N, C-alpha and C positions, 0 to 999 in steps of 0.2 A: 837206696837209700835204705839204713837200716834204723832201728830204735839202741840206742847206745845209754848206761847207765853213766850219770857225769861220776859219781862217787861209787867205783865197783867194791868198796871195800863195807859198805851196809849191809845190813843182817837182816834175817828174816821178811817182814811187809814192807820193812822201810827202804830197801833197794827197789822197790817196785812203784815207790811214791810219784807222784806225777811230777814234782817238782824234782825226782832224778831221773826222770826219762827226756830223752830228745833225739831228733835226728842227727843221725850223721851218717857222709857216703860210706860206703865199705872200708875205702883205703883209711879214712882217718879214724875209723871204729876200730878197725884191725891193727894203725899205727899205736894208737891207745892203749890196745886190748885191755889188760888189768893194773896198769902202771897207775901208780899215785905219787907225788911226790913227798919223800920223806920228811922227818920234822924240821931237817936239818936243812933243807933243801926251800920248806917252808918258811923260815926262818931268815932266808937269804929273799925272800920273794917271790921264789918260784910257785907257780900254781898254774891250773888249769881255769880257763877263764868262763864261767858259766852263761852259756847263751840264753839261758833260760831268767836269768836274774840281773844282766847286767851287758850293754853293748860292747863288743870285743874290739870293734874296731873305731877310729877317732878318736880314739887314747889311749888305747894297748897298741893298736896294729893299723898299718899305713899300707896302701899299695903304692908302690913305685911306678909310675905313670911311664916311663917308658920302657922298664922292663918285666912289667905284672908281676914282680916278685913280690911279697910279704914282708912289712920290717917291722920287728918288735921294738919298740922304744923304751918298753916297761920290761922289768923281769919277768911279770908274768906272761906278758905279751913274745918276749922271744922264747920262752919255755913253752906255750902253747902251739907256737910256728914248729918248733924244732920236734917236740913228742905226738905232734899230729901228723906231718909230715907236709905240712900246709904248702910249701914250694917245691912240689913234687912236679917232677915235668908235665903230667898231664894236666894238672889245675892251675897252672903259670899259662900254659896254651888255652885253656879256656878261658882266665880271665884277658889273656892276650887277644881272644876270638872275641868276649864282650864288649871289649873299647872298642875295637874296629868296627862292629856292627852300630855301636851306638853312635860314634864319629858319622859312619854312613849315613844311619837314621836322619841326623843332626843337618848334617850338608846336602839331600836330597831333598829335605823339606823346603831349603833357601831355592832351589835350582828347578823344581818342578814348574813347568809352564801349562798355560791351558791349552786343553784341546783333548780329545778324544783317550790320550794316552794317560790323562789326569788318573783317572776312574781307576785306573788298573794300579798305577803309582800308588796311588793312598793306599790300597788293599796289600800290597806290598811292604809298605811301612806298617799297617798294622798287624800283619802276619808276624814280620821281622822284630817288634814292639813285644808283641806274647810272646816268641823263644827267648828274646832276653830277659824278660821278667821270670821266665823260668830257669833261667839260669842262676848262679849263685849271687847274691846281693853284692853290691857295689863297696867296696873298702875306701874310705877314703885317701886319697893321693898324698904321698909323702909328702912334707913341706919341704921346699925348695930347699933351706938352710939347714936340713937334714941329709939330704943327697951327697954331700962330699965330705 
């Protein structure tokens, strides 16, 4: 993770203001660079989503539950995904792995039997839950009426 400047155009002390700094992966920070939408692009609704001030998922961005690719449903969401390369293969793979682990955890919790192995299974579940929590946050699933 790296510290990224939300608006790289700010000058002097304003660029280092707390509300202009946030965590970003090296990949996303590198993809964004010092890019900022032009006035013409902004007039079309193209902008970066400010993760410190708004939730980007559930309104602008959804995750396709089958492919784990992100889908922008607003101009800002599509711009954000494209400019930060949020559907890069490694990010899609991580979202897929996160979904797989969550599914396994849910199923395993219902299949546990009483016995000596229960304590080990509970320990495994706890470890996997901690690992999943360290991964990227869950995006809301793309509504079924938007998949086709």
